[in-house]
C-alpha positions in Angstrom: 0.0 0.0 0.0 1.5 3.3 -1.0 1.1 6.7 0.7 -0.7 9.5 -1.0 0.2 13.0 -0.1 -2.4 15.7 -0.6 -1.4 19.3 -0.4 -4.2 21.8 -0.2 -4.1 25.1 -2.0 -5.3 27.2 0.8 -5.2 30.4 -1.2 -7.5 28.7 -3.8 -9.8 27.4 -1.1 -10.1 30.9 0.3 -10.9 32.4 -3.1 -13.6 29.8 -3.6 -15.2 30.6 -0.2 -15.1 34.3 -0.9 -16.6 33.8 -4.4 -20.1 35.3 -5.2 -21.5 31.8 -5.8 -20.6 30.5 -2.3 -21.8 33.7 -0.7 -25.1 33.5 -2.6 -25.6 29.9 -1.4 -25.0 31.0 2.2 -27.4 33.9 1.7 -30.1 31.7 0.3 -29.8 29.3 3.3 -29.8 32.2 5.7 -32.8 33.9 4.1 -34.7 30.6 4.3 -34.2 30.6 8.0 -34.6 34.3 8.5 -38.0 34.6 6.7 -39.8 35.2 10.0 -40.5 38.8 11.0 -37.8 40.6 13.0 -35.0 38.4 11.8 -31.9 39.7 10.0 -29.2 37.8 8.1 -25.5 38.6 7.4 -23.2 36.5 5.1 -19.4 36.7 5.1 -16.3 34.6 4.9 -13.8 33.8 7.6 -10.5 35.6 7.8 -8.6 33.0 9.8 -10.2 29.8 8.6 -11.3 29.2 5.1 -15.0 29.0 5.6 -18.1 30.9 4.5 -20.8 31.4 7.0 -24.2 33.1 7.5 -25.4 34.7 10.7 -29.1 34.8 11.5 -30.2 36.9 14.4 -33.1 38.9 15.9 -33.2 42.4 14.6 -34.9 44.1 17.6 -35.4 43.7 21.3 -39.0 42.4 20.7 -37.8 39.8 18.2 -35.1 38.7 20.6 -37.7 38.3 23.4 -39.9 36.3 21.1 -37.0 34.1 20.1 -36.1 33.6 23.7 -39.6 32.6 24.6 -40.4 30.3 21.6 -36.9 29.2 20.2 -38.0 30.5 16.8 -34.5 30.6 15.3 -33.6 27.1 16.5 -36.9 25.7 15.1 -36.3 27.5 11.8 -32.7 26.2 11.5 -33.9 22.7 12.1 -36.8 22.9 9.7 -34.5 24.2 7.0 -32.3 21.1 7.3 -29.3 23.2 8.5 -27.1 22.6 11.5 -26.1 25.0 14.3 -22.4 25.5 15.0 -20.5 27.4 17.7 
């Protein structure tokens, strides 16, 4: 059995993650979760790790209170087939 060495092109991976196509895919996923009233989304790419991510959060104090009481964001994330990360 021979060894296979794989060298990642980290600059290329970073370029892909910052591409409009990947950002658009993250935006579509975030908008699917954030379709409830009072929810905002933000899409960006990591500066340290080569990832693209979307943030979905309550836009106001009232929306935050409603989310706290009913777990709206968690339910929306689960129903959209996405997973929550730290």
